[in-house]
Structure formats: structure tokens, C-alpha cells
MIKOL-637970 format. One record per atom (N, C-alpha, C, O, CB): residue number from 1; atom name; z, x, y. Coordinates in steps of 0.05 Angstrom, whole numbers. Last residue first. Glycine has a CB too. Example, Ala and Ser with C-alpha at 12.3 -4.5 7.8 and 13.67 -1.06 7.14 Angstrom:
MIKOL-637970
   zalum   tifi        w        u        v
       2      N      142      257      -45
       2     CA      143      273      -21
       2      C      157      258        1
       2      O      161      268       23
       2     CB      114      282      -12
       1      N      156      264     -114
       1     CA      156      246      -90
       1      C      156      264      -66
       1      O      169      285      -66
       1     CB      181      226      -89
//
This chain:
MIKOL-637970
   zalum   tifi        w        u        v
     195      N      294      262      125
     195     CA      273      258      107
     195      C      246      265      124
     195      O      224      263      113
     195     CB      274      229       95
     194      N      357      292      142
     194     CA      336      285      151
     194      C      310      272      130
     194      O      319      281      109
     194     CB      331      308      166
     193      N      408      290      122
     193     CA      404      278      147
     193      C      378      282      159
     193      O      375      278      183
     193     CB      424      287      163
     192      N      420      297       64
     192     CA      406      323       82
     192      C      408      314      112
     192      O      411      333      128
     192     CB      370      330       74
     191      N      435      251       35
     191     CA      452      273       48
     191      C      444      293       62
     191      O      460      307       72
     191     CB      466      285       34
     190      N      399      203       74
     190     CA      395      222       52
     190      C      424      236       63
     190      O      434      235       85
     190     CB      361      243       51
     189      N      382      160      108
     189     CA      389      149       82
     189      C      384      179       71
     189      O      364      180       57
     189     CB      370      121       68
     188      N      398      159      180
     188     CA      377      179      157
     188      C      394      164      131
     188      O      418      158      134
     188     CB      381      226      160
     187      N      424      117      210
     187     CA      435      138      193
     187      C      412      140      179
     187      O      406      121      166
     187     CB      462      133      175
     186      N      420       71      256
     186     CA      418       97      265
     186      C      421      117      238
     186      O      419      140      247
     186     CB      441      102      287
     185      N      459       23      206
     185     CA      441       29      226
     185      C      444       59      250
     185      O      466       66      259
     185     CB      441        2      240
     184      N      471       16      153
     184     CA      473       43      163
     184      C      454       48      187
     184      O      438       67      190
     184     CB      468       64      140
     183      N      485      -42      151
     183     CA      508      -25      147
     183      C      498       -1      157
     183      O      513        8      174
     183     CB      519      -22      117
     182      N      430      -61      150
     182     CA      454      -68      178
     182      C      473      -58      174
     182      O      488      -60      193
     182     CB      465      -95      185
     181      N      374      -37      149
     181     CA      403      -44      132
     181      C      423      -39      154
     181      O      429      -20      168
     181     CB      411      -23      104
     180      N      302      -56      153
     180     CA      332      -43      164
     180      C      359      -51      150
     180      O      360      -73      140
     180     CB      337      -52      194
     179      N      254      -44       98
     179     CA      277      -61      116
     179      C      301      -46      129
     179      O      315      -29      119
     179     CB      290      -82       97
     178      N      226       -2       67
     178     CA      221       -6      102
     178      C      245      -23      117
     178      O      254      -18      140
     178     CB      189      -27      108
     177      N      241      -26       23
     177     CA      241       12       29
     177      C      250       11       63
     177      O      269       20       77
     177     CB      199       32       24
     176      N      219      -78       21
     176     CA      246      -76       11
     176      C      263      -40       22
     176      O      287      -35       26
     176     CB      242      -80      -26
     175      N      159      -71       27
     175     CA      183      -88       47
     175      C      216      -76       43
     175      O      231      -69       61
     175     CB      183     -126       36
     174      N      147      -43      -11
     174     CA      146      -29       10
     174      C      167      -47       33
     174      O      184      -39       49
     174     CB      112      -25       18
     173      N      160      -77      -46
     173     CA      171      -50      -54
     173      C      173      -41      -28
     173      O      195      -33      -20
     173     CB      153      -31      -73
     172      N      109     -113      -41
     172     CA      149     -123      -46
     172      C      171     -100      -39
     172      O      193     -104      -28
     172     CB      159     -130      -87
     171      N       73      -84      -42
     171     CA       76     -100      -29
     171      C      114     -106      -14
     171      O      130     -105        5
     171     CB       62     -118      -46
     170      N       71      -74     -104
     170     CA       69      -52      -80
     170      C       84      -68      -55
     170      O      107      -63      -51
     170     CB       34      -42      -72
     169      N       63     -127     -121
     169     CA       97     -110     -131
     169      C       96      -86     -103
     169      O      115      -82      -87
     169     CB       96      -86     -175
     168      N       18     -137     -114
     168     CA       36     -159     -101
     168      C       70     -135      -99
     168      O       88     -130      -83
     168     CB       38     -196     -131
     167      N       -9      -97     -133
     167     CA       -9     -102     -102
     167      C        6     -118      -91
     167      O       11     -119      -67
     167     CB      -30     -110      -92
     166      N       -4     -113     -190
     166     CA        8      -84     -175
     166      C        3      -85     -144
     166      O       16      -68     -131
     166     CB      -10      -54     -188
     165      N      -25     -156     -198
     165     CA       10     -159     -202
     165      C       17     -130     -184
     165      O       37     -126     -169
     165     CB       24     -156     -243
     164      N      -82     -145     -192
     164     CA      -62     -167     -168
     164      C      -31     -162     -168
     164      O      -15     -163     -149
     164     CB      -65     -203     -177
     163      N      -91     -116     -232
     163     CA      -82     -106     -203
     163      C      -71     -121     -176
     163      O      -60     -116     -155
     163     CB     -104      -94     -193
     162      N      -79     -156     -274
     162     CA      -61     -125     -280
     162      C      -68     -115     -243
     162      O      -49     -108     -229
     162     CB      -83      -95     -315
     161      N     -112     -199     -264
     161     CA      -89     -201     -256
     161      C      -75     -174     -260
     161      O      -56     -171     -244
     161     CB      -77     -223     -270
     160      N     -157     -167     -265
     160     CA     -156     -176     -239
     160      C     -129     -183     -237
     160      O     -118     -178     -216
     160     CB     -175     -198     -232
     159      N     -156     -156     -328
     159     CA     -162     -139     -302
     159      C     -155     -145     -274
     159      O     -146     -127     -260
     159     CB     -189     -137     -300
     158      N     -111     -195     -365
     158     CA     -138     -191     -351
     158      C     -130     -169     -332
     158      O     -108     -165     -323
     158     CB     -150     -217     -335
     157      N      -77     -170     -404
     157     CA     -100     -173     -415
     157      C     -118     -175     -400
     157      O     -140     -166     -406
     157     CB     -101     -189     -430
     156      N      -14     -141     -395
     156     CA      -42     -145     -387
     156      C      -58     -144     -397
     156      O      -65     -122     -404
     156     CB      -49     -136     -374
     155      N       48     -101     -383
     155     CA       28     -118     -394
     155      C        7     -125     -388
     155      O        3     -114     -366
     155     CB       34     -134     -398
     154      N       60      -63     -345
     154     CA       72      -65     -368
     154      C       58      -77     -386
     154      O       54      -65     -407
     154     CB       94      -75     -365
     153      N       34      -17     -295
     153     CA       27      -38     -309
     153      C       45      -41     -336
     153      O       46      -21     -349
     153     CB       -2      -36     -315
     152      N       75       20     -254
     152     CA       68       21     -279
     152      C       64      -10     -284
     152      O       81      -27     -279
     152     CB       88       36     -298
     151      N       75       69     -205
     151     CA       64       43     -207
     151      C       61       45     -247
     151      O       51       62     -261
     151     CB       29       40     -184
     150      N      118      101     -160
     150     CA      109       97     -182
     150      C      101       66     -188
     150      O      112       46     -181
     150     CB      129      108     -199
     149      N      113      146     -103
     149     CA      107      123     -112
     149      C       99      114     -140
     149      O       76      119     -147
     149     CB       92      116      -98
     148      N      144      179      -47
     148     CA      140      177      -79
     148      C      137      148      -87
     148      O      153      131      -81
     148     CB      166      191      -97
     147      N      109      179       16
     147     CA      132      168       -3
     147      C      126      178      -30
     147      O      103      185      -36
     147     CB      134      135       -3
     146      N       71      196       54
     146     CA      100      220       56
     146      C      118      206       32
     146      O      139      217       26
     146     CB      123      220       94
     145      N       27      169       71
     145     CA       55      155       90
     145      C       78      180       78
     145      O      100      183       89
     145     CB       66      111       77
     144      N      -13      202       60
     144     CA       -4      202       89
     144      C       18      190      100
     144      O       29      193      122
     144     CB      -22      192      104
     143      N       -4      204        1
     143     CA      -14      234        9
     143      C       -9      225       43
     143      O        0      245       55
     143     CB      -53      244       -3
     142      N        0      148      -15
     142     CA       16      161      -17
     142      C       11      193        4
     142      O       27      198       22
     142     CB       18      162      -47
     141      N      -56      133       -1
     141     CA      -30      121       15
     141      C       -3      142       23
     141      O        8      149       44
     141     CB      -17       97       -5
     140      N      -86      165      -33
     140     CA      -92      169        6
     140      C      -64      153       12
     140      O      -51      161       32
     140     CB     -129      147       24
     139      N      -67      136      -77
     139     CA      -68      164      -79
     139      C      -66      174      -39
     139      O      -49      186      -27
     139     CB     -103      173      -99
     138      N      -83       88      -68
     138     CA      -53       89      -75
     138      C      -54      120      -72
     138      O      -33      128      -62
     138     CB      -42       75     -107
     137      N     -140       91      -78
     137     CA     -127       75      -54
     137      C      -98       83      -56
     137      O      -89       84      -33
     137     CB     -131       40      -55
     136      N     -149      110     -126
     136     CA     -153      133     -102
     136      C     -141      117      -77
     136      O     -131      129      -58
     136     CB     -190      143      -95
     135      N     -129       68     -161
     135     CA     -111       95     -166
     135      C     -125      111     -135
     135      O     -109      123     -121
     135     CB     -120      116     -204
     134      N     -173       34     -148
     134     CA     -143       22     -141
     134      C     -127       52     -135
     134      O     -116       59     -114
     134     CB     -126        2     -172
     133      N     -218       58     -159
     133     CA     -209       60     -140
     133      C     -187       52     -130
     133      O     -179       58     -108
     133     CB     -220       55     -131
     132      N     -223       42     -218
     132     CA     -213       68     -216
     132      C     -206       77     -181
     132      O     -194       97     -175
     132     CB     -236       88     -231
     131      N     -250       -7     -222
     131     CA     -219      -11     -221
     131      C     -203       24     -214
     131      O     -180       28     -208
     131     CB     -208      -27     -256
     130      N     -296      -23     -180
     130     CA     -294       -7     -200
     130      C     -263        2     -201
     130      O     -252       16     -183
     130     CB     -313       14     -196
     129      N     -316      -94     -173
     129     CA     -296      -71     -167
     129      C     -293      -52     -174
     129      O     -273      -58     -185
     129     CB     -279      -74     -168
     128      N     -347     -136     -178
     128     CA     -369     -116     -171
     128      C     -346      -89     -167
     128      O     -354      -67     -159
     128     CB     -390     -128     -138
     127      N     -306     -162     -217
     127     CA     -329     -160     -213
     127      C     -346     -142     -204
     127      O     -361     -132     -220
     127     CB     -331     -171     -204
     126      N     -274     -102     -239
     126     CA     -269     -138     -232
     126      C     -286     -141     -211
     126      O     -285     -127     -190
     126     CB     -235     -152     -222
     125      N     -288      -53     -295
     125     CA     -296      -75     -263
     125      C     -280      -95     -268
     125      O     -273     -106     -289
     125     CB     -330      -90     -258
     124      N     -271      -39     -338
     124     CA     -272      -19     -317
     124      C     -281      -31     -294
     124      O     -284      -18     -274
     124     CB     -287        4     -323
     123      N     -220      -71     -372
     123     CA     -245      -72     -364
     123      C     -244      -54     -343
     123      O     -224      -50     -330
     123     CB     -255      -99     -358
     122      N     -161      -58     -372
     122     CA     -175      -76     -395
     122      C     -203      -74     -394
     122      O     -213      -76     -416
     122     CB     -169     -106     -393
     121      N     -130       -4     -351
     121     CA     -138      -34     -345
     121      C     -162      -47     -370
     121      O     -178      -32     -381
     121     CB     -153      -35     -311
     120      N      -71       21     -355
     120     CA      -90       20     -375
     120      C     -106       -6     -373
     120      O     -100      -26     -387
     120     CB      -76       23     -402
     119      N      -28       55     -308
     119     CA      -49       35     -314
     119      C      -72       38     -329
     119      O      -91       52     -323
     119     CB      -56       27     -294
     118      N        9       97     -275
     118     CA        2       84     -302
     118      C       -1       61     -317
     118      O       14       49     -332
     118     CB       12       88     -312
     117      N       26      143     -230
     117     CA        6      122     -237
     117      C        4      109     -258
     117      O      -21      111     -261
     117     CB      -15      129     -235
     116      N       50      173     -184
     116     CA       57      172     -218
     116      C       48      141     -227
     116      O       62      121     -229
     116     CB       98      178     -226
     115      N       51      211     -130
     115     CA       41      184     -141
     115      C       38      190     -177
     115      O       26      208     -188
     115     CB        9      174     -124
     114      N       77      233      -71
     114     CA       80      240     -102
     114      C       67      212     -110
     114      O       72      192      -96
     114     CB      115      245     -115
     113      N      106      267      -14
     113     CA       80      248      -29
     113      C       80      255      -59
     113      O       81      278      -68
     113     CB       47      255      -16
     112      N      167      265       13
     112     CA      150      284       -1
     112      C      127      271      -23
     112      O      133      266      -46
     112     CB      170      304      -15
     111      N      190      232       37
     111     CA      176      251       64
     111      C      159      267       40
     111      O      140      281       47
     111     CB      204      276       90
     110      N      212      189       16
     110     CA      224      212       12
     110      C      216      232       31
     110      O      232      248       41
     110     CB      220      219      -13
     109      N      218      133        4
     109     CA      203      142       32
     109      C      221      167       35
     109      O      240      169       50
     109     CB      204      117       62
     108      N      201      112      -54
     108     CA      224      126      -41
     108      C      206      133      -23
     108      O      183      138      -28
     108     CB      242      151      -56
     107      N      184       53      -97
     107     CA      184       71      -77
     107      C      202       80      -67
     107      O      222       66      -65
     107     CB      174       67      -62
     106      N      156       28     -159
     106     CA      178       37     -141
     106      C      173       63     -125
     106      O      163       85     -132
     106     CB      203       41     -156
     105      N      132      -33     -189
     105     CA      119      -12     -168
     105      C      156       -5     -157
     105      O      173      -21     -151
     105     CB       90      -30     -137
     104      N      106      -62     -247
     104     CA      131      -57     -232
     104      C      125      -28     -212
     104      O      117       -6     -220
     104     CB      159      -52     -256
     103      N       75     -120     -271
     103     CA       73      -93     -267
     103      C       99      -85     -250
     103      O      111     -103     -238
     103     CB       46      -86     -254
     102      N       40     -163     -326
     102     CA       69     -156     -311
     102      C       63     -126     -294
     102      O       46     -111     -303
     102     CB       98     -151     -337
     101      N        8     -219     -337
     101     CA       11     -190     -335
     101      C       33     -188     -317
     101      O       42     -204     -300
     101     CB      -14     -174     -325
     100      N       -4     -271     -357
     100     CA       10     -254     -379
     100      C        5     -222     -368
     100      O        1     -203     -384
     100     CB       -5     -260     -412
      99      N        9     -293     -298
      99     CA        7     -304     -322
      99      C       18     -278     -343
      99      O       41     -269     -344
      99     CB      -25     -314     -326
      98      N       45     -245     -265
      98     CA       17     -261     -250
      98      C        3     -271     -290
      98      O      -10     -255     -303
      98     CB      -14     -227     -220
      97      N       99     -218     -238
      97     CA       81     -230     -258
      97      C       59     -246     -251
      97      O       58     -260     -231
      97     CB       95     -243     -273
      96      N      129     -163     -218
      96     CA      114     -186     -206
      96      C       96     -187     -227
      96      O       82     -169     -236
      96     CB      101     -182     -175
      95      N      182     -120     -190
      95     CA      172     -134     -212
      95      C      153     -161     -206
      95      O      161     -178     -191
      95     CB      197     -142     -229
      94      N      202      -75     -142
      94     CA      194     -101     -155
      94      C      183      -97     -178
      94      O      176      -76     -188
      94     CB      176     -116     -140
      93      N      235      -37      -93
      93     CA      215      -38     -124
      93      C      218      -59     -124
      93      O      234      -70     -109
      93     CB      221      -25     -153
      92      N      250       21      -51
      92     CA      246      -11      -56
      92      C      232       -2      -82
      92      O      223       19      -91
      92     CB      226      -33      -30
      91      N      292       58      -13
      91     CA      283       57      -37
      91      C      274       23      -31
      91      O      283        7      -15
      91     CB      307       68      -64
      90      N      302       54       55
      90     CA      294       80       34
      90      C      276       71       15
      90      O      251       71       19
      90     CB      321       94       16
      89      N      323       32       85
      89     CA      335       22       56
      89      C      328       43       49
      89      O      344       56       36
      89     CB      326       -2       39
      88      N      335       57      150
      88     CA      321       40      131
      88      C      334       44      102
      88      O      354       58       99
      88     CB      288       47      131
      87      N      365       82      188
      87     CA      371       50      185
      87      C      345       41      162
      87      O      339       17      160
      87     CB      368       31      220
      86      N      314      117      207
      86     CA      343      117      210
      86      C      336       83      208
      86      O      318       68      217
      86     CB      361      135      241
      85      N      255      139      203
      85     CA      271      131      182
      85      C      303      126      182
      85      O      317      131      162
      85     CB      266      149      165
      84      N      225      153      243
      84     CA      247      175      233
      84      C      271      164      220
      84      O      294      171      221
      84     CB      259      191      257
      83      N      170      114      229
      83     CA      186      130      253
      83      C      202      148      241
      83      O      190      161      224
      83     CB      204      114      272
      82      N      145       65      214
      82     CA      170       72      206
      82      C      187       97      212
      82      O      210      101      205
      82     CB      169       71      184
      81      N       93       71      235
      81     CA      109       51      238
      81      C      141       55      236
      81      O      157       50      253
      81     CB      101       34      222
      80      N       78      124      218
      80     CA       85      124      244
      80      C       96       93      253
      80      O      107       90      274
      80     CB       59      133      261
      79      N       70      111      165
      79     CA       90      132      168
      79      C      102      127      197
      79      O      126      125      202
      79     CB       77      162      164
      78      N       32       75      161
      78     CA       60       62      158
      78      C       76       87      168
      78      O       96       81      180
      78     CB       70       52      125
      77      N       -8       93      183
      77     CA        2       77      196
      77      C       27       73      189
      77      O       44       67      206
      77     CB      -12       59      195
      76      N      -21      126      141
      76     CA      -12      138      161
      76      C        2      125      182
      76      O       18      136      196
      76     CB      -28      149      169
      75      N      -33       90      104
      75     CA       -5      112       98
      75      C       -2      120      120
      75      O       22      123      126
      75     CB       -6      138       79
      74      N      -79       69      124
      74     CA      -56       50      117
      74      C      -29       68      116
      74      O       -8       62      126
      74     CB      -62       35       87
      73      N     -114      114      117
      73     CA     -108      101      139
      73      C      -86       82      147
      73      O      -76       79      169
      73     CB     -126       92      143
      72      N     -120      121       60
      72     CA     -106      142       76
      72      C      -94      128      103
      72      O      -70      129      110
      72     CB     -128      166       84
      71      N     -138       61       52
      71     CA     -112       78       32
      71      C      -96       99       51
      71      O      -72       98       58
      71     CB     -128      101        1
      70      N     -182       74       73
      70     CA     -164       49       76
      70      C     -140       59       68
      70      O     -122       63       84
      70     CB     -170       23       60
      69      N     -204      119       38
      69     CA     -198      125       76
      69      C     -183       96       80
      69      O     -165      100       97
      69     CB     -236      127      104
      68      N     -216       91       -5
      68     CA     -192      115      -11
      68      C     -190      118       19
      68      O     -166      119       25
      68     CB     -199      149      -31
      67      N     -249       50        4
      67     CA     -223       46      -10
      67      C     -202       68       -9
      67      O     -178       65      -12
      67     CB     -229       41      -36
      66      N     -292       80       27
      66     CA     -272       55       44
      66      C     -253       55       26
      66      O     -233       64       37
      66     CB     -283       20       50
      65      N     -308      111      -18
      65     CA     -296      132        8
      65      C     -282      101       28
      65      O     -263      104       43
      65     CB     -333      157       32
      64      N     -321       75      -55
      64     CA     -307       94      -64
      64      C     -289      107      -34
      64      O     -265      110      -31
      64     CB     -327      114      -81
      63      N     -357       40      -56
      63     CA     -347       25      -45
      63      C     -319       54      -48
      63      O     -296       47      -42
      63     CB     -348       -8      -58
      62      N     -431       73      -41
      62     CA     -414       57      -60
      62      C     -386       52      -50
      62      O     -387       60      -27
      62     CB     -411       70      -86
      61      N     -471       64      -14
      61     CA     -467       83      -26
      61      C     -453       77      -52
      61      O     -462       75      -75
      61     CB     -455      100      -11
      60      N     -463       29       22
      60     CA     -489       18       10
      60      C     -490       44      -11
      60      O     -510       45      -26
      60     CB     -519       14       33
      59      N     -408       27       44
      59     CA     -419       20       21
      59      C     -442       13       12
      59      O     -445       -5       -4
      59     CB     -410        7       15
      58      N     -385       70       84
      58     CA     -424       69       68
      58      C     -423       62       42
      58      O     -430       76       22
      58     CB     -444      103       66
      57      N     -362       17      134
      57     CA     -359       47      112
      57      C     -387       45      101
      57      O     -405       29      105
      57     CB     -331       46       80
      56      N     -311        1      180
      56     CA     -348        5      168
      56      C     -351       25      163
      56      O     -346       46      174
      56     CB     -374        1      187
      55      N     -255      -42      175
      55     CA     -271      -18      173
      55      C     -302      -22      167
      55      O     -314      -41      155
      55     CB     -259       -1      151
      54      N     -197      -67      198
      54     CA     -221      -65      202
      54      C     -245      -39      194
      54      O     -249      -20      208
      54     CB     -218      -69      227
      53      N     -141      -96      179
      53     CA     -155      -71      181
      53      C     -188      -76      177
      53      O     -200      -87      159
      53     CB     -142      -51      158
      52      N      -75     -116      201
      52     CA     -104     -114      209
      52      C     -124      -90      198
      52      O     -123      -68      209
      52     CB     -103     -112      237
      51      N      -15     -142      185
      51     CA      -33     -121      173
      51      C      -65     -133      183
      51      O      -75     -154      175
      51     CB      -29     -119      135
      50      N       50     -155      192
      50     CA       26     -163      197
      50      C        8     -144      187
      50      O       20     -125      179
      50     CB       23     -169      223
      49      N       85     -165      124
      49     CA       81     -150      146
      49      C       55     -152      152
      49      O       36     -152      135
      49     CB       89     -125      143
      48      N      109     -180       78
      48     CA      124     -192      103
      48      C      116     -171      125
      48      O      132     -160      140
      48     CB      161     -194       98
      47      N       91     -163       25
      47     CA       99     -140       46
      47      C      120     -157       73
      47      O      140     -148       84
      47     CB       62     -123       61
      46      N       62     -211       15
      46     CA       89     -203        2
      46      C      105     -184       18
      46      O      128     -189       25
      46     CB       84     -190      -25
      45      N       22     -213       59
      45     CA       35     -223       45
      45      C       60     -229       36
      45      O       76     -245       44
      45     CB       29     -219       37
      44      N        1     -151       56
      44     CA       12     -163       77
      44      C       32     -193       76
      44      O       53     -196       89
      44     CB      -12     -166       91
      43      N      -14     -148       -7
      43     CA       13     -129       11
      43      C       19     -140       40
      43      O       42     -137       48
      43     CB        3      -93       17
      42      N      -48     -191       -5
      42     CA      -27     -184      -24
      42      C       -4     -173      -11
      42      O       18     -183       -6
      42     CB      -36     -166      -44
      41      N      -91     -162       25
      41     CA      -77     -197       39
      41      C      -49     -194       16
      41      O      -28     -196       28
      41     CB     -107     -238       28
      40      N     -108     -127       -4
      40     CA      -90     -122       18
      40      C      -72     -146       31
      40      O      -50     -147       42
      40     CB     -106     -110       39
      39      N     -139     -150      -46
      39     CA     -111     -137      -41
      39      C      -98     -136      -31
      39      O      -74     -140      -37
      39     CB     -107     -123      -40
      38      N     -171     -168       -7
      38     CA     -157     -194      -21
      38      C     -128     -180      -42
      38      O     -107     -191      -49
      38     CB     -185     -214      -45
      37      N     -204     -131        1
      37     CA     -192     -151       27
      37      C     -173     -163       11
      37      O     -153     -169       24
      37     CB     -214     -176       44
      36      N     -212     -114      -46
      36     CA     -198      -93      -35
      36      C     -186     -112      -10
      36      O     -163     -108       -2
      36     CB     -217      -66      -27
      35      N     -263     -151      -53
      35     CA     -229     -152      -75
      35      C     -213     -131      -56
      35      O     -192     -143      -54
      35     CB     -230     -137     -119
      34      N     -299     -141      -14
      34     CA     -278     -163       -9
      34      C     -252     -169      -35
      34      O     -232     -183      -36
      34     CB     -298     -191       -5
      33      N     -305      -91       30
      33     CA     -303      -93        1
      33      C     -279     -115       -7
      33      O     -255     -112       -8
      33     CB     -296      -63      -11
      32      N     -306      -82       84
      32     CA     -335      -96       71
      32      C     -335      -91       40
      32      O     -356      -87       27
      32     CB     -366      -82       84
      31      N     -261     -107      106
      31     CA     -266      -75       98
      31      C     -296      -69       88
      31      O     -303      -45       86
      31     CB     -245      -65       73
      30      N     -228     -139      143
      30     CA     -254     -138      145
      30      C     -264     -110      136
      30      O     -273      -94      152
      30     CB     -260     -146      170
      29      N     -173     -172      157
      29     CA     -178     -158      141
      29      C     -211     -157      136
      29      O     -219     -176      124
      29     CB     -162     -165      122
      28      N     -108     -196      178
      28     CA     -140     -197      192
      28      C     -150     -169      171
      28      O     -136     -149      170
      28     CB     -141     -189      238
      27      N      -57     -230      166
      27     CA      -70     -206      158
      27      C     -100     -220      176
      27      O     -108     -242      183
      27     CB      -69     -199      118
      26      N       20     -241      156
      26     CA       -5     -252      176
      26      C      -25     -225      170
      26      O      -15     -202      170
      26     CB        6     -257      217
      25      N       78     -232      156
      25     CA       47     -240      127
      25      C       25     -239      137
      25      O        6     -236      121
      25     CB       44     -271      111
      24      N       98     -232      193
      24     CA      107     -257      175
      24      C       88     -256      158
      24      O       79     -276      147
      24     CB      111     -286      188
      23      N      134     -165      214
      23     CA      115     -190      210
      23      C      126     -207      197
      23      O      149     -208      189
      23     CB       90     -186      198
      22      N      155     -110      222
      22     CA      171     -139      222
      22      C      154     -165      222
      22      O      165     -186      230
      22     CB      189     -142      249
      21      N      109      -79      215
      21     CA      127      -82      192
      21      C      150     -106      193
      21      O      160     -117      174
      21     CB      140      -56      189
      20      N       54      -83      237
      20     CA       83      -91      241
      20      C       96      -96      219
      20      O       95     -117      206
      20     CB       86     -112      258
      19      N      -10      -45      239
      19     CA       10      -55      227
      19      C       33      -60      246
      19      O       35      -48      267
      19     CB       16      -40      207
      18      N      -75      -36      240
      18     CA      -55      -45      260
      18      C      -34      -60      236
      18      O      -40      -79      221
      18     CB      -69      -67      288
      17      N     -127        7      236
      17     CA     -115       -7      224
      17      C      -87      -14      243
      17      O      -79        3      259
      17     CB     -115        4      198
      16      N     -199       17      233
      16     CA     -176       14      247
      16      C     -160        1      232
      16      O     -170      -14      215
      16     CB     -178        2      271
      15      N     -248       65      212
      15     CA     -232       47      209
      15      C     -204       49      228
      15      O     -192       68      237
      15     CB     -228       48      181
      14      N     -314       86      189
      14     CA     -299       85      213
      14      C     -275       65      220
      14      O     -282       47      235
      14     CB     -317       80      230
      13      N     -333      138      140
      13     CA     -318      111      146
      13      C     -311      104      175
      13      O     -299      123      185
      13     CB     -293      112      131
      12      N     -367      181      132
      12     CA     -367      159      113
      12      C     -355      131      123
      12      O     -363      109      117
      12     CB     -351      168       88
      11      N     -360      211      180
      11     CA     -386      209      175
      11      C     -386      191      154
      11      O     -408      180      153
      11     CB     -399      232      170
      10      N     -295      187      211
      10     CA     -308      197      190
      10      C     -339      192      191
      10      O     -346      171      203
      10     CB     -296      185      166
       9      N     -235      155      243
       9     CA     -270      165      241
       9      C     -279      185      230
       9      O     -272      206      240
       9     CB     -282      172      263
       8      N     -187      123      243
       8     CA     -204      147      229
       8      C     -227      134      226
       8      O     -236      115      213
       8     CB     -193      159      201
       7      N     -131      102      281
       7     CA     -153      108      281
       7      C     -167      128      263
       7      O     -160      151      266
       7     CB     -156      113      303
       6      N      -69       55      279
       6     CA      -82       83      273
       6      C     -118       85      273
       6      O     -129       65      263
       6     CB      -71       91      241
       5      N      -20       33      306
       5     CA      -44       25      307
       5      C      -54       56      301
       5      O      -49       76      315
       5     CB      -53        8      335
       4      N       47        4      290
       4     CA       25       32      295
       4      C        5       20      293
       4      O        4       -2      282
       4     CB       23       59      274
       3      N      119      -23      299
       3     CA       92      -17      299
       3      C       68        8      298
       3      O       74       30      306
       3     CB       90      -26      314
       2      N      174      -36      306
       2     CA      164      -18      283
       2      C      132      -27      288
       2      O      125      -44      271
       2     CB      178      -26      248
       1      N      209      -34      365
       1     CA      176      -46      349
       1      C      171      -26      336
       1      O      166       -3      344
       1     CB      144      -54      369
//
């Protein structure tokens, strides 16, 4: 069973993440940041993973700690659910359009964290959501999932569309990378024999 539950408690946030990599795209999301819930829903639906995220954060200060810490906790859950990585495809990629916006996301379950994020949003906020926090989410995820992640927004005029294409493509790339490859059952996808 490729599932995990991770709890993270700090003075800033109290988070529980439940993850099933082989789910149906179902999600229960209560982070206190509505736009983040919307983006997490994209990951679940397009990644075909079941995702429960409950967070009590200090959003009375701002949304930064909640968004970053949810990324951290999701990364921890992903690392736990993927396990020793035997039999996974390891690499995943996706291009996703939404009207005028187009984004590309490529992921490698390399065990080496690295974020390469090239997004120039057309405005600083999507509703009340500070677009800088999207990068913080992905940095937290990368550091704790141990993946190399390349995110490129190739074009876009509407910041909501830009961000949504990124999260949809991220979900699809994760799904591809974490999928079990029937031709490589029980094999770590690396010439080193470990990831």
C-alpha cells in the first residue's frame, strides 16, 4: 500500500497530511487558505492520488507559514509513500494549458532536492493569495520529498491561469514519476542501484 500519514506540529502550524498514491483523485482540504485548497485539489485530481490536508496555521499573521509548511509536510508524506522507489518510473513530465496560459513541469525522484522555478506572474496577488508563496510551497516539497523539480510557465496573461497550470502539471508529473512500471518490478530505476 503506497500510503502515508504525516503530522507536523510547530508553533506556527499544526498539519496532518494523508496521501494514497494509488487513489482516485479524492481530496479533503482544509488549510485555512482557500486558494491553496484549490491548488491542492488540482494535484489530487490530476495526480490521481487521494489527498487529505488539514492545517491550523497562523493565517492571522499571513499565509506564508501555512503554505510553506503544507509543502514540507506533503513532501514528507510523498517520500514515505514512495518508499524505496523500487519499480517506479522515476521521471515524470507534463505540459498543461489553460486558455492562454501554458506550463511545463518535470520531476525526477532522484533523492537529490533541487527546485528550478521560472515563473513571472503578471500580478502579485490572485485574490488574497500572494503568488510568491507558490514557490515557497514547491521549495518545501522538494526539500522533503528529495526530488528534482523543474517548473516553467511558458506563457500566460492571467495569474490565476498561470498558477493553476503549474499545479495541474505538477500533479500529472508526480503521477507519471510515481507510477509502477510493470517492466521494472522490484528494480530501483538507477544504475547506482539506489536513489
